[in-house]
N, C-alpha and C positions, 0 to 999 in steps of 0.2 A: 774546679779541676785540679788546681795546685794543692789544695788541702786534701783532696782524695788521694793524690799521688803520694803525699807525705804520710798519710794514714796507712796506705798500702805498704810502704817501705818499712814503717815501724812494725806493722803486724808480721811481715815476712821476717824481719830481723829476729823477733822473739820466737817464731815458729821454727825457724831453721837452726837455731842455736840452743835448743832446749837441753841438749845433753852436754854442753860445754861448761867449763869452769867460770863462775861469776867473778867479775872484777869491777870494783867501784873506783871512780876517780873524781878529783876536784882540782881545779887549777885557776889561775888568774894572772893578770899582768897588764902590760901596756901595749898599745898599737900605734903604728905610724901609717895612716891611710891617706889616699888622694883619689882624685878623679882622673881617669885616663881617657883622653879625647882622640878620636880617629882623625886622620889628616883632613878628610873632607869636612868634618865638623869644624876644624880650625879654619879651613878655607872659607866656609860660609860666614864665620864670624868676621874674618878680615874684610870680605866683600860688603858685609852689612855695616860694620862700624869703622873700617879702616884701621883696625888695631890687631896686634897679636897678643897672646896671653899665655900664661903657664899656670899649671896646678901644682901647688906645693903641699907636702905632707903635713898633716896635723896630728898631734899626739892625743890619744884617747886611752881608754882602759876597757878591760873585759874580765868577767868572772863566769865560771861555768861548772856544771856537774855532768857526770856521764856514767853509763853502765856498759860493761863490755863482756864479751864471752871469749874465753881463751881456748884456742884450738891447739893443744900441745904446747911445747915450750917456746915456740917462735912467734906464732901469729895470734893476734887478738883483734876482734871486731868491736868497735866502740860506737855507741849512739850517744850523742852529747846534746846539751842545751846550754847556750852561752848568752848572757846579757852583755851587749856590746855598746859602747859609746864611741862613736867615730865621726870623722868629718874630713873636710878638705878646704884648702885656701886657694882662691883663684885671683890672680892679679894681672892687669895689662902690663905690657913691657914698654908702653909709651905713657908719658905724662899728658894730662889734659887740664884745661881751665874749667873748674867746676865751682858752681855757686853753692856755698854751704851756709848753714845757720849757726851763729854763735850762741853761747849759753844765755847771753842777754837779749836774744831775739833778733839781733841785727844780722844782716847777710853780708857775705864777702865772697869774692872770687879768688880762688887759690889754684896754684899749679901743683898737681900731684898725681899719684897713681891710684886709680879706683881699685879697691880690694874687696872681695866677697869671701866671708868665712862662714861655712855651713857645718853645723854639728847636729847629729841625730842619734836616736836610740833605736837599736834593733835587737831582735832575738835570732840567733843563728842556731841551726840544728844540723851539725855535721855528722856524717856517717863515715867513720874513718877506719881503715884497715892498717893496723900497726904491726910492724915487723921488728923483733928484737933478736938479732942473729946469734948473740953470744950469751952463755949462761952464767958468766962470772958476775962479780959484784958490780963492775962497770960495764956498760955496753952501749954502743950507738943504737938509736932507734929511728925508724922512718915510718911515717904515716902518710897515707894519701886517700882522698875520697871527696865526694861532693858535699856542699853545704847548702842547706835550704834556708834562706834569709828572709825574715819578715821585718820590714821597716815600720816603726811605730809612730814616732813624732820627732820633730826637730825644729831648729831655728836658724835663721841666717842673719848675719850682720854685715852691713856695707860701711866702709870707711874710705876717706881720702887721706892718703899718706903723703905728706910733704917732707922737705928736708928738715924742718924744725918741729913739726907738730902733726898729730893724727886727728882728723876731724870725723865725727860720726856722720854717717850719710843714710841712716835708716835701718831699722830692724824689720824682719818679716818671719812669719811662721811657714814652715814647710808642710805641705799637704801630700800624703801618700795614698795612692789608690790607682784605679784604672780609668778614672773619668778624664774628661777633656781639660778640666781646670786643676787637676792634681799635678803637683810639680814632678813627682817621681813615682814609679810603680811601687806598690807595697810589698810584692813578692819578687825575690831575685834569687839567682843561683850562682854559686862559685865553685871552683875547684881549689882544694887546699892541699899543699905539699908541706909536710912538717918533718924536717930533720931535727934530731935532738940527741940527748944523752939520758940514760936511766941509771940509777944507783940503788942497789938492794940494801935497805936498811938492816935487814936480818939475813941470816944464811939461807933460809928457805925462799926468800923473795916474796914473802907475804905482803910486805910494805916496800914500795919503791918511791923514790923521789925522781922527778923528771924535769928537764929543762929543754924547752922546744922553741924553735922559730917557725911560725906558720906563715907561709907565703900564700896569700889569698888572691885568686884571679877571678874577677867577676865575669860571668859568661853572658849576661843579658844587658841590653841597653837600659839605662836607668829611666829613660823617658819612653812612654808608650807611643805608638803611632798616632793615636787619637790626640794626645797632648801636642805632638808636633804639628798635626793638622790645625789644631786650634791656634797655636802660635803663628803659623804661616798665614792663617786667615787675618791675623792682626798685623801682618807685615814683618814678622820675624821669621826668617828662614832657618830651619834646624835640619841640617844634613848630618849624615854620619852617626856615630855612636858616642855615648858617654858611659863609661863603665867604672866599677869600683876596683881599686887595686890597693895592696898594702901588705904590711908584715905585722904579725902579732907575736909578741914575746911572752911566753908563759912559763911560770914555775908551778909545778903540780905534785900531787901525791896520788899513788894508786894503791888500792887495798884489795888483796885477793885472799879471802878467808879460807878457801879450800886448796890453795896452792901448797905444794910440798917441795 
């Protein structure tokens, strides 16, 4: 169903823009992403474990290509594809006595903060409407549109952080899909809002350099209802939602061979 929707959007994109000017783009940069938990998600965790926690931003990177159709001097519609490496860091706000294994194989009980860091790879397919209101060499630009995100693979790392040392506490593979044992759904959607600046390298605006900040707001819960039912059957209550949030900073170039 999700793949059919994406295919339909791509087809309509090309059919409805056949008479417009073609624009190519490439960009890349870094991102700062995190998980956003709803209040009842937090409440269930407190009731389950007697602890509060917070999600902290992690630094990742992205690179992408796109093709767009220019409707006059102001509006361009872009279809893009981005390779994205992103993640989040979750830590409790309370310390716990945790048994850890030293490198020599011996065990010890330490007082520290449990921390989980998850990083994963995804392909994002944004459909962005870009507005460039001014025709001069410099102009602000603003883009908005949905992004269809496909999570591919990832890993998690758990550690115990004390005042003097960080102890490893287990690594795990992230599984993406719609099954009961998959950690997160493989398909997700977001709304992107991108303010930025554009600079015409030449007088005709055939080549532009762009600098953009992309605010990405995940629309769907990362966990499926089947996954939550499976966890609840094992004694772990999962209420509320966990969504993707973050900001991507991109430096890019746009090339319009037919622009004058």
